[in-house]
N, C-alpha and C positions, 0 to 999 in steps of 0.2 A: 756382748753378743757372740752366740755359738759360730763356730767355723763351719762352713758348708762344705763338705767333701765330698765329689763324685768318685764313685768307685766303678770302674767299667768291669763288667763281667761277660764272659765268652763261651756261655753254656752251662752246663752241669755235670761235671764228671772228668777225673784227672785226664783221660785219653782223648777225649774230644771236646772239652769244654774247660770251664773254670775249675781248679783244684778246689774240691768243696772245703776241706781243711782249712786251707790258705783263705779262701773267702769268707769263712765263717769266724775265722779269729781275727781277722781284719775288721769284720764288722763289730765284734763283741770289742775290741781294741780302741775303735773310734767312738763306740758308744760310751765306754768307760773314761774316754778322755772330752766326755762332752759335745763330740761334734755332731751336726745334722748331716746324715748320710742320704746323698741321691744316687740310688741304683740305676745304672743305666745298662744297655747292650745294644749292638746293631741287630736292626730288625731285617734279618737275611738268612738263609739256610747256612747250618754248620758246612765245613769241607766233607765231612762223612760222620757216621755214626758207629761207634766202636761198643761193642757188648762188653761190658766191664767185668762180667765173670769170666768170659773166656780171652778176652783182649783182641778178639776176632773183628774185622769191619763186619757190620752187619748190611751186607750187600742189598741194595734198592731201598734202604730206610732213608727217611730224611727227617731231619728236626730243625726246629727254627731256634736261632741263638738266644732272640729275646725270650722267647716262651719258655725255652729250658732255662735260662737264667732266672727266670720268675719263681723257680722252685727254690732257689737259695735265697732271693728276696721277699718271699713270702707273699708275692704279686705285687709288691709295693717298688715297681720298677718302671723306667722310662725308655722308650726308644730314644738312642742317644742322639739321633737327628734332631729332637726336640728340645735338647738342654742347650742353654745360651750360657756363653762365658760369665756373665755377670751374675749368673746363680751360684758359681763357684769360687772357694778360696783355695782349694787344692784338688788334686786328682790322684787317684789310687788304682793301681792294676795289680791284682793277684795274678798268679800263674796257672800253670796246667796247660796241657797240651793246646786247648783252645785259643791260648794267647799266641802260640805260634802256628796255628792251623786256621784260626777264623779271624782274629785281628789283623794277622798278617800271614805270610806263607813260608816263614822261616824253617818250619818242621820239614819242608819238602825242598825248599831253594836255597837254605843257608844264607850265606852272605849277600846271594844275589837276589834275596825276597823283594816284594813288594807289600804294601801296607794297604790296608782298607782306606779309602779316602776320607770316611768319616771319622775314622779313628785318627788319622794323621791329622786332620785339620783342627780336630778338638785338643791334642797334644801339642800341637804348633801354637795354637790360641792361648791355652794356658800357659805355655813358656813365654810366649810373646809377653803376657800380661803380668809378668814376673811372679806367677803363683807357682808353689812347688808341685812336683810330681814324684810320686812314690811306685817303684816296679819292684816286683817280687818273682823269685823262682826264674822262669824263663821270659817273663815280660819286659825284662830291660832290653830285650831284643827289638821290641815294639818300639819302646821309647827311643833307643839308638836309631832305629831306621827313621823315625819320624823327624828327630832334632837333626840327624846328619844330611837329612834332605833340605832342611833349612840351613845348612852351613855351619851348624854349632858341633862340637865335639864332647859330648857328654861322657862323664867317667861313671861308670857303674860296676856292680859286681854279679857274677851269677855262681859265685863259689870258687872252685879251683879245676873244673874241667877247661883242660887246656883247649881241645877242639873248638868248644862253644865260645871261649875266649877269643881264640884266634879269629873267629868268625867275626864275632863283634868289633874287633880291632880292625879287619878287612872293611867292615863297613863305615869305619870313620870314628868308632867310639874309643874309649881308652878302658882297659879292664882293670880290676884292682882285686887280688885273691883275697878270701876270707872264709872264715869256717862259718857254719850254720847260724849262730849266733850273731855274725857280725853284720856290719851295716857301711856301706859307703855313702859318704855325704858330698856332694858335688854341690859347694856353695856357689859356685860361679852360675851354672846352669840350673841350681834350685832342684837337683834330681838326687832322689834318696832310693838306694835299693839294697836288697837283702837275698841270701841265696835259697832261703825256705825249702822245698823239697828237692831242688836241685842237689842238694846234700843231706838233708835230714833224714835220719833213721827212726824218729819217732815224733809224735806229735807234738809232745812237750818242748823239746828242742826248737822245732820249727816254730812254735807259740812264741818262744823266747825272741827269735829273729824278728819275727814280724812285730812284735810288741815294740822291740827296741825302734824298728823303724818307724813305727807310728809316733813314739815317743821324740825322735828327731824330727819328725814331721811338725809335730805340735809346738816343739821348741821354736822351729823355724817360721811357723804362724805367729807365735807370741811376740817374735821380734819384728813382726811387719808394722 
């Protein structure tokens, strides 16, 4: 039977949503691995909207995370509030600033961040059921916040950035340095992470790290 993998998207675009390259590479890697993918996103407004041509905040503009994420998923996406834990064998979170702005507010508050309650509940339910979680780029901050709230101490990587690593450890996580193609596998908490565009200078090296993380995920699922 094919493994059912949930993919949490956080909008569409690196500065205010899901990083598109990371999301598409993830979907491709999962498809090539034979997984059945369930894309999902919170049904609420983004923190803000960024003009990706100028990098400026588009004052007064509003966009919905679920609607924007549907662009990446080609419309095949669900409000994450409707996704049941028994529909999933694993959960994957690509990065992009949306993970740190829309799924939680790490981009604004750092180690003092809060996490969207629906996102937190799903991550904690997946973890409680012993199902693997993959987090890419800055998304390990989301996983760390959800799991440390539950009393766990996940080991993750966001690459080699000392400031971000220190913030994750202040939240209660454990950080492990890796290059862009590297993967941290926390067997105890069943959390897999890779730096992606936290370090990546090209789409090809980012793809290598993401594909490595999905390979680790499928190996973990095959052992179940």
